[in-house]
C-alpha positions as CSV (number, residue, x, y, z in Angstrom):
1,M,-11.0,-12.8,8.2
2,P,-12.5,-9.3,9.0
3,V,-14.1,-7.4,6.1
4,T,-14.3,-3.6,5.8
5,K,-16.1,-1.3,3.4
6,V,-14.7,1.6,1.4
7,T,-16.8,4.7,2.0
8,R,-17.8,7.2,-0.6
9,N,-14.7,9.3,0.5
10,Y,-12.5,6.2,-0.2
11,Q,-11.9,5.7,3.5
12,I,-11.8,2.4,5.4
13,T,-12.1,1.4,9.0
14,I,-9.6,-1.0,10.4
15,P,-11.6,-3.7,12.2
16,A,-11.5,-3.4,16.0
17,E,-9.9,-6.9,16.5
18,I,-7.0,-5.9,14.3
19,R,-6.5,-2.5,15.9
20,K,-6.5,-4.1,19.4
21,A,-4.1,-6.9,18.3
22,L,-1.6,-4.4,16.8
23,G,-2.2,-1.6,19.4
24,I,-3.1,1.0,16.8
25,K,-4.3,4.2,18.4
26,Q,-6.1,7.2,17.1
27,G,-3.7,9.8,15.5
28,E,-1.1,7.2,14.6
29,Y,0.6,7.3,11.2
30,L,0.3,4.3,8.9
31,T,2.1,3.6,5.6
32,V,0.1,2.2,2.6
33,E,1.9,0.2,0.0
34,L,0.8,-1.5,-3.2
35,R,2.1,-5.1,-3.7
36,G,0.7,-6.4,-7.0
37,D,-3.0,-6.5,-6.3
38,E,-2.7,-6.2,-2.5
39,I,-2.8,-3.2,-0.3
40,V,-0.3,-3.5,2.6
41,I,-0.9,-1.1,5.6
42,K,1.8,-0.9,8.3
43,R,2.5,1.2,11.3
44,A,4.9,4.1,10.2
45,K,8.3,3.8,11.8
46,R,8.8,7.3,13.2
47,K,11.0,8.7,15.8
48,W,10.0,12.2,17.1
49,K,12.8,14.5,18.1
50,T,12.7,15.5,21.8
51,Y,14.3,18.4,23.5
52,R,15.3,18.6,27.1
53,L,12.9,20.6,29.2
54,G,14.4,23.2,31.6
55,R,17.4,23.8,29.3
56,K,17.8,27.4,28.1
57,Y,17.9,27.5,24.4
58,S,19.2,30.5,22.4
59,L,16.9,32.3,19.9
60,E,19.0,30.8,17.1
61,E,18.6,27.3,18.5
62,M,14.9,27.6,18.9
63,E,14.5,29.0,15.3
64,R,16.6,26.1,14.0
65,M,14.5,23.5,15.9
66,I,11.2,25.1,14.7
67,E,12.4,25.0,11.1
68,E,13.5,21.4,11.4
69,S,10.2,20.5,12.9
70,I,8.3,22.2,10.1
71,E,10.4,20.5,7.4
72,E,9.9,17.1,9.0
73,A,6.1,17.7,9.2
74,L,5.9,18.7,5.5
75,R,7.8,15.5,4.5
76,W,5.0,13.5,6.3
77,E,2.3,15.4,4.5
78,E,3.5,14.3,1.0
């Protein structure tokens, strides 16, 4: 079983063999859950909204999309 160390900033490194086995890439979001005396780390299930390129959007549509994106990003920062 791989072992990792908690740094002075309370950060850990996911061992390479586990990252490779799960395909975890830099910049991905993970969830951290406490189960009794265990820490469970899972890949966050996240679906990003996409918008069709080449389609002409009205100013109101673009403002709405920006607001929705900001709200979604803020929820992930909590």
